C-alpha positions in Angstrom: -2.3 -15.9 -2.7 -4.6 -18.2 -1.6 -7.6 -18.8 -3.9 -10.1 -15.8 -2.8 -7.3 -13.7 -3.0 -6.7 -14.2 -6.1 -10.4 -14.6 -7.4 -10.7 -11.3 -6.5 -7.3 -10.1 -7.9 -8.1 -10.7 -11.6 -11.2 -8.9 -11.0 -9.4 -5.7 -10.0 -9.9 -3.0 -12.6 -7.9 -2.4 -15.3 -6.8 1.2 -13.7 -6.4 1.5 -10.2 -5.1 4.1 -7.0 -3.6 2.9 -4.7 -2.6 4.4 -1.1 1.3 4.1 1.2 1.3 5.6 3.9 4.7 6.2 4.8 7.2 9.0 5.6 7.7 12.4 4.0 11.8 11.5 3.6 10.2 8.8 1.9 7.6 10.9 -0.2 10.7 12.6 -0.7 12.9 9.7 -2.3 10.6 8.6 -4.4 12.7 5.5 -3.1 9.0 3.4 -2.2 8.8 0.6 -0.3 7.1 -2.3 -2.0 3.8 -2.6 -0.5 0.8 -0.4 -0.6 -3.1 -1.1 0.0 -6.7 -0.8 -2.3 -7.9 1.3 0.3 -6.7 4.5 2.4 -8.0 4.5 5.4 -5.5 1.4 6.4 -2.8 3.9 4.5 -3.3 6.2 6.9 -3.3 3.5 9.7 0.4 2.8 8.6 1.2 6.4 8.4 -0.4 7.5 12.0 -1.1 5.1 14.2 0.8 2.3 14.1 3.4 2.2 16.7 5.3 -0.7 15.7 8.3 0.7 13.7 10.0 3.3 15.9 12.6 3.8 13.7 10.1 6.2 12.3 7.5 7.2 15.1 9.0 10.2 14.8 9.4 11.1 11.6 6.4 13.9 9.8 4.3 11.1 7.7 1.8 11.6 5.0 -1.0 9.5 2.7 0.8 9.3 -1.3 -1.5 7.5 -4.0 -0.2 6.9 -7.0 -2.4 5.8 -9.9 -1.0 2.4 -11.2 -2.6 0.0 -14.2 -2.9 -3.8 -12.9 -0.1 -5.3 -14.1 2.2 -3.1 -12.1 0.1 -5.0 -9.1 2.0 -8.0 -8.9 0.2 -9.8 -5.6 -3.0 -9.5 -3.7 -3.1 -10.0 -0.1 -6.1 -10.0 2.7 -4.6 -12.4 5.6 -5.4 -9.2 8.1 -7.8 -7.2 5.9 -5.2 -4.9 5.2 -6.4 -5.0 1.1 -2.9 -5.5 0.6 -1.1 -5.4 -2.6 3.0 -5.5 -3.7 3.6 -3.5 -6.6 7.3 -1.9 -7.7 5.9 1.3 -9.6 
């Protein structure tokens, strides 16, 4: 994390809602990836508009949200304005 990203991470509340765009298959499995976002809008982009993941392009997608505690967030990145958090729920 950059100094600015660390500053934002440190200012996060103790309870946080995170979002992830995923296939319905991933949701049903409960075996989630580690990249999440603080932005529902960004998760919707990855679920419904992002076209570079060819292995899932024809699968049904959904935005899933979780309530987590700050200690479950391992890192925060905003290099591409994605408000990405690394979380292993």
